[in-house]
C-alpha positions as CSV (number, residue, x, y, z in Angstrom):
1,M,140.0,67.1,109.5
2,N,139.0,69.3,112.4
3,R,137.3,72.5,111.2
4,N,136.7,75.5,113.2
5,P,132.9,75.7,113.9
6,L,133.0,79.5,114.5
7,I,133.9,80.5,111.0
8,P,130.3,80.3,109.6
9,F,129.2,82.5,112.5
10,F,131.9,85.1,111.7
11,I,130.9,85.1,108.0
12,I,127.3,85.7,108.8
13,M,128.2,88.4,111.3
14,A,130.4,90.2,108.7
15,F,127.6,89.9,106.1
16,G,125.1,91.4,108.5
17,I,127.3,94.3,109.4
18,V,128.0,95.1,105.7
19,L,124.3,94.8,104.9
20,T,123.4,97.2,107.8
21,F,125.7,99.9,106.5
22,V,124.5,99.5,102.9
23,L,120.9,99.8,103.9
24,S,121.6,102.8,106.1
25,F,123.2,104.7,103.3
26,K,120.3,103.7,101.0
27,G,117.9,105.1,103.6
28,L,119.8,108.4,103.9
29,G,119.7,108.8,100.1
30,D,115.9,108.2,100.1
31,A,115.4,110.7,102.9
32,K,117.3,113.4,100.9
33,E,115.3,112.6,97.8
34,M,112.0,112.9,99.8
35,A,113.1,116.2,101.2
36,K,113.8,117.5,97.7
37,E,110.4,116.5,96.6
38,K,108.8,118.3,99.5
39,K,110.7,121.5,98.8
40,G,109.9,121.3,95.1
41,G,106.2,121.6,95.8
42,E,105.3,118.3,94.2
43,K,102.1,116.8,95.5
44,T,102.5,114.5,98.4
45,E,99.9,112.1,99.9
46,Q,98.8,114.8,102.3
47,T,98.2,117.5,99.7
48,A,96.8,115.1,97.1
49,E,93.2,115.5,95.9
50,F,90.7,113.6,98.1
51,N,89.2,110.5,96.4
52,P,86.2,109.2,98.3
53,E,86.2,105.8,96.6
54,Q,89.9,105.3,97.3
55,F,89.3,106.4,100.9
56,Y,86.4,104.0,101.2
57,Q,88.5,101.1,99.9
58,Q,91.3,101.9,102.4
59,T,89.3,102.7,105.4
60,C,85.7,101.5,105.2
61,S,85.6,98.4,103.1
62,G,86.7,96.2,106.0
63,C,83.3,96.7,107.7
64,H,81.0,97.7,104.8
65,G,82.4,95.3,102.2
66,Q,84.4,95.7,99.0
67,N,81.2,96.1,96.9
68,Y,79.3,98.1,99.5
69,E,77.3,95.0,100.3
70,G,77.7,95.2,104.1
71,G,79.4,92.9,106.6
72,V,80.1,94.0,110.1
73,G,78.6,97.4,109.1
74,P,75.4,97.9,107.1
75,A,75.2,97.8,103.3
76,L,75.9,101.2,101.7
77,K,74.2,100.5,98.3
78,G,71.3,102.9,98.1
79,V,72.2,104.7,101.3
80,G,71.3,108.0,99.6
81,E,67.7,106.7,99.2
82,R,67.4,105.7,102.8
83,L,69.1,108.7,104.4
84,L,69.3,112.4,103.7
85,A,72.6,114.0,103.0
86,D,72.6,115.7,106.4
87,Q,72.0,112.3,108.1
88,I,74.9,110.7,106.2
89,K,77.1,113.6,107.2
90,D,76.0,113.2,110.8
91,V,76.9,109.5,110.8
92,L,80.3,110.3,109.3
93,Q,81.0,113.0,111.9
94,N,79.6,111.3,115.0
95,G,79.5,107.6,114.2
96,R,76.6,105.3,114.8
97,G,76.5,101.8,116.4
98,N,79.9,100.2,116.0
99,M,81.2,102.9,113.7
100,P,83.5,105.2,115.5
101,P,83.3,109.0,115.0
102,G,85.9,111.0,113.1
103,L,87.1,108.4,110.5
104,V,86.7,110.8,107.7
105,P,88.8,114.0,108.0
106,A,86.6,117.0,108.7
107,D,87.6,118.9,105.5
108,N,86.6,115.9,103.4
109,I,83.2,115.0,104.9
110,D,81.2,117.0,102.3
111,A,82.9,115.1,99.4
112,M,82.5,111.8,101.1
113,T,78.8,112.6,101.9
114,K,78.1,113.5,98.3
115,W,79.8,110.3,97.0
116,L,77.9,108.1,99.5
117,A,74.6,109.7,98.6
118,G,75.2,108.8,95.0
119,L,75.9,105.1,95.5
120,K,73.4,102.9,93.8
């Protein structure tokens, strides 16, 4: 009962090659579909409406906390009462302390400033 020990390796290799081709064709199909969506003028992530709260959750909550309570960065609850809108805008543009400048895209700074000033 001597079995060839290489057979399992060949089976795994064949399965890997087939899986590679299947996933490659799937990726090509997805790329064509994405190109059609872009040509069709449908909204993509880049052209979508800016949502300050969603941007905060994705970019800022790691330092300022999920509920604006602070953490590495200061608490943002009531920041509109502590700082003027121009001061908030300046911090968003130029950074302060550990906060790096330019986290908020320049064309969205006004919307982000208004949203932050309204946090209670």
